[in-house]
C-alpha positions in Angstrom: -6.3 31.8 20.9 -2.9 31.9 21.8 -0.4 33.9 20.1 2.3 31.7 18.4 5.9 32.6 18.6 8.2 31.1 15.8 12.0 31.3 14.5 13.7 30.4 11.4 17.2 29.6 11.0 19.8 30.5 8.6 18.5 30.8 4.9 21.5 31.6 2.8 19.8 32.4 -0.5 17.7 29.0 -0.5 14.5 30.4 -1.5 12.8 27.3 -2.3 13.4 25.8 1.0 12.0 29.4 2.5 8.8 29.0 0.5 8.3 25.4 1.4 8.9 25.9 5.0 6.4 29.2 5.3 3.7 26.8 3.5 4.2 24.3 6.5 3.8 26.5 9.5 0.3 27.6 10.7 1.5 31.2 10.8 -0.9 33.9 11.1 0.8 37.3 10.1 -1.8 39.4 12.0 -1.6 37.5 15.1 1.8 35.3 15.5 5.4 36.6 15.9 8.1 35.3 13.6 12.0 36.0 14.2 14.5 35.4 11.5 17.8 34.6 12.9 20.0 36.3 10.2 22.2 35.0 7.2 19.5 35.6 4.6 22.2 35.8 1.8 25.2 34.3 0.5 26.3 30.5 -0.6 22.9 29.9 -1.8 21.4 30.4 -5.5 18.8 33.0 -4.8 19.7 35.8 -2.2 17.6 38.4 -4.3 14.3 36.5 -4.1 14.9 35.6 -0.4 15.4 39.3 0.5 12.5 40.4 -1.6 10.3 37.7 0.1 11.2 38.8 3.4 10.7 42.6 2.6 7.1 41.5 1.7 6.6 39.8 4.8 8.0 42.8 6.9 5.5 45.2 5.1 2.6 42.8 5.6 3.3 41.5 9.2 3.9 44.0 12.0 5.1 40.9 14.3 7.8 39.8 11.8 11.5 40.3 13.4 14.7 40.2 11.4 18.1 39.8 13.1 21.5 40.6 11.6 23.7 37.8 10.9 27.6 37.5 10.1 27.0 37.4 6.5 25.1 40.7 6.6 27.9 42.0 8.6 30.4 41.0 6.0 27.8 42.6 3.3 28.5 45.9 5.4 32.1 45.6 4.8 31.9 45.0 1.3 29.4 47.9 0.7 31.9 50.4 2.7 34.9 49.0 1.2 36.5 48.1 4.5 36.7 44.2 3.7 35.4 43.4 0.2 37.3 40.4 -0.1 36.0 38.7 3.2 32.3 38.9 1.7 33.3 37.8 -1.9 35.2 34.8 -0.4 32.2 33.6 2.0 29.7 33.3 -0.8 29.2 37.0 -1.5 29.9 36.1 -5.5 27.0 33.9 -5.4 24.8 36.9 -3.9 25.9 39.3 -6.3 25.0 37.0 -9.1 21.5 36.6 -8.1 21.1 40.3 -7.8 22.6 40.9 -11.5 20.2 38.4 -13.0 17.7 41.0 -12.1 17.2 43.6 -14.8 16.5 47.4 -14.9 18.5 48.5 -12.0 19.2 51.9 -11.8 22.8 52.1 -11.2 25.8 49.8 -11.8 25.6 48.8 -8.1 23.4 45.7 -8.3 21.6 45.9 -4.7 18.5 48.0 -4.9 17.8 50.9 -2.4 14.8 49.0 -0.8 17.1 46.1 -0.1 19.8 48.2 1.6 17.3 49.7 3.6 16.3 46.0 4.6 19.7 45.4 5.5 20.3 48.7 7.6 17.2 47.6 9.6 18.1 44.5 10.7 18.3 44.3 14.8 21.4 42.8 16.7 19.1 40.8 18.9 15.4 40.4 20.1 14.2 39.4 23.6 10.7 38.1 24.6 9.8 37.3 28.2 11.3 34.1 28.1 13.7 33.7 25.0 16.5 36.0 23.8 17.1 35.6 20.0 20.6 36.5 18.6 22.3 35.1 15.3 25.4 33.3 16.8 25.4 33.5 20.5 26.2 35.7 23.7 29.3 35.9 26.0 28.8 34.9 29.5 28.9 37.4 32.2 28.1 40.4 29.8 24.7 42.1 30.0 22.4 41.9 26.8 22.9 45.8 26.1 26.6 45.5 26.5 27.4 42.4 24.1 29.9 43.0 21.6 28.4 43.1 18.0 31.2 40.6 16.9 30.0 38.1 19.5 26.2 38.3 18.7 27.1 38.0 15.0 30.3 35.4 15.1 30.8 33.7 18.5 30.8 29.7 18.3 32.1 27.4 20.4 32.5 29.4 23.6 28.9 30.2 23.5 27.5 26.6 22.4 29.9 24.6 25.0 28.7 26.9 27.8 26.4 25.9 30.4 26.0 29.5 31.6 22.4 30.7 32.6 21.8 33.8 30.7 18.6 34.3 32.5 16.5 33.2 29.4 16.8 30.4 26.9 18.6 31.7 24.0 17.5 31.0 20.4 20.3 31.1 17.8 21.6 30.1 14.3 25.0 30.6 12.7 26.5 27.1 13.5 24.8 24.3 11.4 23.8 20.9 12.9 22.4 18.2 11.4 19.1 18.4 13.7 18.2 21.4 16.0 20.6 21.5 19.0 18.6 21.5 22.1 20.1 22.1 25.9 18.6 23.7 29.0 19.7 27.0 28.2 19.9 27.4 24.3 18.2 26.2 21.0 20.2 26.2 17.8 18.2 26.1 14.6 20.8 26.2 11.7 20.3 23.1 10.2 22.4 23.6 7.1 19.9 24.1 4.3 22.6 25.7 2.1 24.6 22.4 2.6 21.9 20.3 1.4 20.4 19.6 4.5 17.1 21.6 5.5 15.6 24.8 6.8 14.4 24.7 10.1 11.6 26.6 12.0 10.7 26.1 15.7 7.4 27.1 17.1 8.4 28.0 20.6 5.0 28.1 22.0 4.5 24.4 21.9 8.6 23.4 21.1 7.6 22.1 17.6 9.9 22.0 14.7 9.3 22.3 11.1 11.6 21.7 8.2 11.9 22.2 4.5 
């Protein structure tokens, strides 16, 4: 039996899409690897349940990998007080509302400690033998370990329009497309679930796509 490798694009609080997608894919938690590309929160209606679901998956699946997206980066700024307005203006209000619906928080701050620990644990990128996984993309001519976090979380056209050989194929989210973006050096799987389109998963072992 061959271990499968999956990646899932930007969820943005779309919990129903996430549940439907996970029910479709033949993912085996004890055997396969699944990489989530960031942007779990903001804009959509149910960030709390998305994050709770992912925490449960993390606790039950040793090969579940969670990357940091630009919306988690903005959440960092909100929590630290460095840039609260940027988070609120980009869907953060919907995130906070989804948390405030949940009762019995131990303090006035609506995000519980377990969720904060999850956000702190997110990785800037993940690498396998054949692929590099990152939320937004990479800058050309810069070693992976030397990439600026801002590029990892925020870069767009400079990366998408580049034909540069990064040494491995890049799997990314961040920039929404109507259908998965596929080129010789990259695969983009943010297909705009929060904008009424769909949430996408790619099984990289066979290059098969699933959506919900």
